[in-house]
C-alpha positions as a Markdown table, in Angstrom:
| # | Residue | x | y | z |
|---|---|---|---|---|
| 1 | Met | 24.2 | -99.3 | 30.5 |
| 2 | Gly | 25.4 | -97.4 | 27.4 |
| 3 | Ala | 23.5 | -95.3 | 25.0 |
| 4 | Leu | 21.0 | -97.1 | 22.8 |
| 5 | Pro | 21.6 | -97.3 | 19.1 |
| 6 | Val | 19.2 | -95.0 | 17.2 |
| 7 | Phe | 17.9 | -95.9 | 13.8 |
| 8 | Arg | 15.8 | -93.7 | 11.4 |
| 9 | Trp | 12.2 | -94.8 | 10.8 |
| 10 | Arg | 12.0 | -97.9 | 8.6 |
| 11 | Leu | 15.7 | -98.4 | 8.6 |
| 12 | Ala | 16.3 | -100.7 | 11.5 |
| 13 | Pro | 18.4 | -103.8 | 10.7 |
| 14 | Asp | 17.0 | -107.3 | 10.7 |
| 15 | Gly | 16.8 | -108.9 | 14.1 |
| 16 | Tyr | 15.0 | -106.1 | 15.8 |
| 17 | Ala | 11.3 | -105.7 | 16.3 |
| 18 | Thr | 8.8 | -103.5 | 18.3 |
| 19 | Arg | 6.5 | -105.1 | 20.8 |
| 20 | Arg | 3.7 | -105.1 | 18.3 |
| 21 | Gln | 5.8 | -106.8 | 15.7 |
| 22 | Leu | 7.0 | -109.4 | 18.3 |
| 23 | Arg | 3.3 | -110.0 | 19.2 |
| 24 | Ala | 2.5 | -110.6 | 15.5 |
| 25 | Leu | 5.2 | -113.3 | 15.5 |
| 26 | Gly | 3.7 | -114.9 | 18.6 |
| 27 | Leu | 6.6 | -113.6 | 20.8 |
| 28 | Arg | 7.1 | -111.2 | 23.7 |
| 29 | Pro | 10.2 | -109.4 | 25.0 |
| 30 | Gly | 10.6 | -111.8 | 27.9 |
| 31 | Gly | 12.3 | -109.5 | 30.3 |
| 32 | Gln | 15.0 | -108.2 | 28.0 |
| 33 | Asp | 15.9 | -104.6 | 28.0 |
| 34 | Val | 15.3 | -102.3 | 25.1 |
| 35 | Ala | 18.0 | -103.0 | 22.5 |
| 36 | Ala | 17.6 | -99.9 | 20.2 |
| 37 | Gln | 15.2 | -97.2 | 19.3 |
| 38 | Leu | 13.6 | -95.9 | 16.1 |
| 39 | Glu | 13.1 | -92.2 | 15.6 |
| 40 | Arg | 10.7 | -90.7 | 13.1 |
| 41 | Pro | 11.3 | -86.9 | 12.7 |
| 42 | Arg | 8.3 | -84.6 | 12.9 |
| 43 | Arg | 8.0 | -80.9 | 12.0 |
| 44 | Arg | 7.8 | -78.4 | 14.9 |
| 45 | Arg | 7.8 | -81.2 | 17.5 |
| 46 | Gly | 10.2 | -83.8 | 18.9 |
| 47 | Pro | 10.6 | -87.1 | 17.0 |
| 48 | Leu | 8.3 | -90.1 | 17.5 |
| 49 | Val | 10.2 | -92.8 | 19.2 |
| 50 | Ala | 9.6 | -96.6 | 19.0 |
| 51 | Tyr | 11.6 | -99.0 | 21.2 |
| 52 | Leu | 13.1 | -102.1 | 19.6 |
| 53 | Tyr | 13.8 | -105.5 | 21.1 |
| 54 | Arg | 16.0 | -108.3 | 19.8 |
| 55 | Val | 14.0 | -111.1 | 18.1 |
| 56 | Asp | 16.6 | -113.8 | 19.0 |
| 57 | Leu | 16.1 | -113.1 | 22.8 |
| 58 | Ala | 12.3 | -113.0 | 22.6 |
| 59 | Val | 10.3 | -115.8 | 24.1 |
| 60 | Pro | 6.9 | -117.3 | 23.1 |
| 61 | Val | 3.7 | -115.6 | 24.3 |
| 62 | Arg | 2.2 | -117.4 | 27.3 |
| 63 | Pro | -0.8 | -119.5 | 26.3 |
| 64 | Met | -4.3 | -118.3 | 27.3 |
| 65 | Thr | -5.4 | -120.4 | 30.3 |
| 66 | Pro | -9.1 | -120.9 | 31.2 |
| 67 | Ala | -8.6 | -118.7 | 34.3 |
| 68 | Arg | -7.0 | -115.9 | 32.3 |
| 69 | Arg | -9.8 | -116.1 | 29.7 |
| 70 | Ala | -12.4 | -115.9 | 32.5 |
| 71 | Ala | -10.7 | -112.9 | 34.1 |
| 72 | Leu | -10.5 | -111.1 | 30.8 |
| 73 | Ala | -14.2 | -111.8 | 30.1 |
| 74 | Ala | -15.1 | -110.5 | 33.6 |
| 75 | Ala | -13.1 | -107.3 | 33.0 |
| 76 | Asn | -14.7 | -106.7 | 29.6 |
| 77 | Arg | -18.1 | -107.4 | 31.1 |
| 78 | Ala | -17.5 | -104.8 | 33.8 |
| 79 | Arg | -16.6 | -102.2 | 31.2 |
| 80 | Arg | -20.1 | -102.6 | 29.7 |
| 81 | Val | -22.1 | -102.2 | 32.9 |
| 82 | Cys | -23.4 | -98.6 | 33.4 |
| 83 | Pro | -22.6 | -97.4 | 37.0 |
| 84 | Val | -25.8 | -95.4 | 37.1 |
| 85 | Cys | -28.5 | -97.8 | 35.9 |
| 86 | Arg | -26.4 | -101.0 | 36.5 |
| 87 | Arg | -27.5 | -102.4 | 33.1 |
| 88 | Asp | -25.3 | -104.1 | 30.5 |
| 89 | Ala | -25.1 | -101.5 | 27.7 |
| 90 | Gly | -24.0 | -104.0 | 25.1 |
| 91 | Tyr | -20.9 | -101.9 | 24.3 |
| 92 | Val | -17.9 | -100.6 | 26.2 |
| 93 | Ile | -19.0 | -97.4 | 28.0 |
| 94 | Pro | -17.0 | -94.4 | 26.8 |
| 95 | Thr | -14.8 | -92.9 | 29.5 |
| 96 | Ser | -15.7 | -89.5 | 28.2 |
| 97 | Leu | -19.4 | -90.1 | 29.2 |
| 98 | Gly | -18.8 | -92.3 | 32.3 |
| 99 | Thr | -22.3 | -93.8 | 31.8 |
| 100 | Cys | -24.4 | -95.4 | 29.1 |
| 101 | Val | -25.7 | -93.1 | 26.4 |
| 102 | Pro | -29.3 | -93.0 | 27.7 |
| 103 | Cys | -28.1 | -92.1 | 31.2 |
| 104 | Ala | -25.8 | -89.5 | 29.8 |
| 105 | Asp | -28.6 | -87.9 | 27.8 |
| 106 | Ala | -30.9 | -87.9 | 30.8 |
| 107 | Asp | -28.4 | -86.1 | 33.1 |
| 108 | Pro | -28.8 | -82.3 | 32.5 |
| 109 | His | -25.7 | -81.4 | 34.6 |
| 110 | Gly | -23.2 | -83.8 | 32.9 |
| 111 | Ser | -21.8 | -87.0 | 34.2 |
| 112 | Asp | -20.0 | -85.5 | 37.2 |
| 113 | Gly | -23.2 | -84.2 | 38.8 |
| 114 | Ser | -21.8 | -80.7 | 39.5 |
| 115 | Thr | -24.0 | -77.6 | 39.0 |
């Protein structure tokens, strides 16, 4: 595999798109390799890099099946259940807390339990 073509930010030719742009078009890369990359220069740090895929090789997004919808709902539901009090918090529990807000406020030693 040769070197990837590199384009400056916002100067990529037509026919290339990022994953997010493909998704907005109802497409996905479909197993194709990265075709090019964008670089956005930054001061004092390395450039931001975005990978581009060819739009003509992209394939349609797979449709959401009832089983996939149920699995996604179960995963989201699990992210709302507090591991301490086992209640549905009604929101996704922040990973920084690890528990629902009432349980985090009640724990004087922090969420890890160390002293």
